[in-house]
N, C-alpha and C positions, 0 to 999 in steps of 0.2 A: 425543482432542485435548487435554483438560485435563491428562492425565498428562504431556504434553510440556511443559507450562508449570510443573510442579512441579520447581524447580531444587533439587537436593540438593547443596549445597556451601557453602564458606565461604572467605573470604580475610581476612587481617588488615588493620586500618584503614590503617596507614601503610606497608604494604609496597609495594615498587616493582613495577610491571607490566612484563612483556615485551611490547613492541608488535610485532605481526606484521602485515605488509602484503602484499597480493596483488602478484604481479609486474606487473600492469597499472598500479600506482601509479608505476612507474619509466618507463613508456613514453609516457604522454600528459602534456603540460605542465600542464593544469589539475589532473590527479591528483597530479602532483609537488608542486604548491602546496598541495593538501589534505593530502598526506602530511606536509609540513612543519608545517602548522597543527595536525594531530592530534598530532604528536610534541611540539609545544610545549604543547598543552593537556593531554594525558593522560600525558606523560612526567614523570618525577621529576628535578629538577635534580641534578646531581652534587654531592655533599657537602651536601645539604640537611639541616638539623639535625633535622627530624622524620622523615626517611626511615629505614627499617629496612635492615639490611645483608643482606637476603635477598629472594628473589623467590618468590612463591607463586601468582601468577595471570598470565594472558595475555590481552591485549586484541587481538582479531583484526579486521582491516578487510579486506573483500573487495569488489571491484567486479564486479558481475554484473547483466546486464539493465539497464544504465544507472542502477543504484542502488548505494549504498554500504551494505553489510551489516555491522553491528557485533555482535560476540559477545564475551562475557566468560567465560573458562575458568579453572578452578582446576587447578593442577598437583598431582596426588595424590602423597602422600609415599611410598606403598608401591612403586609401579612407574613413576611419572612420567607416567601417562596424563593426558589432559585431560578434565575433567568440566565441563560447562557449568553455570554458576552464575547467569547473568543479571546485569544486564539485557541484553536483545537488542532491537535496533531497526534500522530501515532508513531511510536518508536519500536523498531524491530531490533532486538538485542542479538548481536552476533557473538561477542566474547567480552569478557571482563579481564583487564590486565591488572597486575599488582601496582604498577606505576601509572603515571598520567597517560603516556602514549606507548608504553612498552613494559618489559619486565615479564616475570612468569605469568602464565595464563591461569586465572583463577576459575573461569567458567567458559565453556564453549557450547553454543547452541547448535546441536546436530541438525536441526530442522531449518536453519537459516540458509537461504539462497541469495547470493549477491544479485543486485539488479542487472549486472552485466550477464550473468549466467541465465537469468530469466529472459532477457532480450535475445540472447543467443539461441535459446531453445525455441522461442517464438519464431525467430528467423528461420531456423531449421525446419520447423513445422510448415512454414510458408514455402520453403524450397521443395519439400516433399510433395506438397499440394501441386506446385507448378510442374514438377517432374511427372507426377501421375497424369496431369492434364496433357502434357506433351506426348507421353506414351499412349494415352487413349486416342489422341488425334492421329498419331502414326499408325496405330492398329486399324482405325477406321479407314484411313486412306489405303492401307494394304488390302483390306477386305473389299473395298470398292474396286480396286484394280484387278482383283482375282475374279470378279464376276462379269468380265467383259465377254461379249459374244464374238464368235469368229465370223469372218466375212463370208457372206453367201455368194457362191460363184454364179448364180443365176440372176443376181441383182442387176447386172449390166444389160440384160435382155430388155428391161422395161424402160430404159433411158431413151429419150427421143433424140433423133438425129436432127440437127439443125443446120 
């Protein structure tokens, strides 16, 4: 697992990236909006004074399982293969607002669950497991106490007198 996280690659500081989008970014309206946003954020403006005249890395955006997967690849000089250099991350879209941090809601993801809700559900599942263990223990103790034998009145006959 840790070998997968050791990214062996490099790209130059001011080089322009090639932005690669999944075909689903052209199909759905909210993904079209995100494609435009990512293009403006990660793309290099034409004739920018600090941009280099070459391309040496690719930023890949893929939409899969309701999430946006971001990967950064280097274009190797020898044969043009892609080598992942990181960072890599996943974005879960909850909603899109008209403004920067507010305004009318343009898109809402019905399948999104906040991390707090996920943790709460996990904690509840753990509580239910604990409660079922306690109830099982109590019922075992009750069954044990119900199967006690009554005292035999002739038991005292065989005790020795000292």
